[in-house]
Structure formats: C-alpha cells, structure tokens
C-alpha positions in Angstrom: -5.3 -27.1 6.8 -2.6 -24.4 6.5 -1.6 -21.5 4.4 0.3 -22.6 1.3 3.9 -21.6 1.0 3.1 -19.7 -2.2 1.4 -17.0 -0.1 3.0 -14.5 2.3 1.0 -13.0 5.2 2.0 -9.7 6.7 0.4 -7.5 9.4 0.9 -3.8 9.2 -0.7 -2.1 12.2 -4.4 -2.9 12.1 -4.3 -4.2 8.5 -3.4 -7.7 7.3 -2.1 -8.4 3.9 -1.8 -11.7 2.0 0.5 -11.6 -1.1 0.9 -14.4 -3.5 4.3 -15.4 -4.9 4.8 -15.9 -8.7 4.0 -19.6 -8.3 0.6 -19.1 -6.5 -1.7 -19.2 -9.5 -3.5 -16.1 -8.1 -2.6 -12.5 -8.8 -3.8 -9.8 -6.5 -3.4 -8.8 -2.9 -5.8 -9.7 -0.1 -6.3 -7.0 2.5 -8.2 -7.4 5.8 -8.4 -6.3 9.4 -6.8 -7.7 12.5 -9.2 -10.6 12.6 -7.9 -11.7 9.2 -4.4 -11.2 10.5 -5.1 -13.5 13.5 -6.6 -16.1 11.2 -3.6 -16.0 8.8 -1.2 -16.2 11.8 -3.0 -19.4 13.0 -2.7 -20.9 9.5 1.1 -20.8 9.7 0.9 -24.3 11.0 -1.6 -27.1 10.4 -4.9 -26.4 12.1 -8.6 -26.9 11.8 -11.5 -24.5 11.5 -12.7 -25.5 14.9 -9.3 -24.6 16.4 -9.2 -21.3 14.6 -12.6 -20.4 16.0 -11.5 -21.4 19.5 -8.4 -19.4 19.4 -10.2 -16.3 18.2 -12.9 -16.7 20.9 -10.1 -16.4 23.5 -8.6 -13.4 21.8 -11.6 -11.4 20.8 -14.9 -10.4 22.6 -17.6 -10.7 19.9 -21.3 -11.5 19.8 -22.4 -15.1 19.6 -21.9 -16.6 16.1 -19.9 -13.6 14.8 -16.5 -15.3 15.1 -17.8 -18.5 13.5 -19.2 -16.5 10.5 -16.0 -14.4 10.1 -13.8 -17.5 10.2 -16.1 -19.4 7.7 -16.1 -16.4 5.4 -12.3 -15.9 5.5 -11.5 -19.6 5.0 -14.0 -19.7 2.1 -12.2 -16.9 0.4 -8.8 -18.3 1.1 -9.9 -21.6 -0.4 -11.4 -19.8 -3.4 -8.1 -18.2 -4.3 -6.2 -21.4 -3.7 -4.3 -20.2 -0.6 -5.0 -23.2 1.7 -3.5 -26.7 1.8 -6.0 -29.2 3.2 
C-alpha cells in the first residue's frame, strides 16, 4: 500500500496535515500529530502495515500494543477517505 498521488502530506512542527487535490474525491483536511506524520512519510513508497509498525517501534518508545493500535486506526481512516492504494 501507499499514499495515493491525489493526496499531499505535509509536516509543520509537531502537526501532520494531509490535503487532497481536486481529483481526490475527498474534500477536507486531515490533521494529526507526529505519529501520523511518520506514518504518512512511510506511505510515500509501497509498504505494508507490518513494516509501518516495525519502523514506528524503532522510532518511538510506546507501551505494548499502542503502536499497533495507532497504525491500524490511522490506516483505517486513510482507507475510509480513499487515500491509500493497495
């Protein structure tokens, strides 16, 4: 899976923003924290949920299961708005 070209990810300080282009079929702005920014950064190339979780485990110190839940929640929302290929 990867982020569709119709969506533009941007990090501004501690905030991540995902903006659709006119062709996205979704209107609105998705805002999130640094964790979302890291996930969006990893979705710039083809990856798997497992690989995203592994990369975030290396980057963040979080309680057991927290990263898995955060990644699953974020990917679910990105799928819901049509932002993911694959």
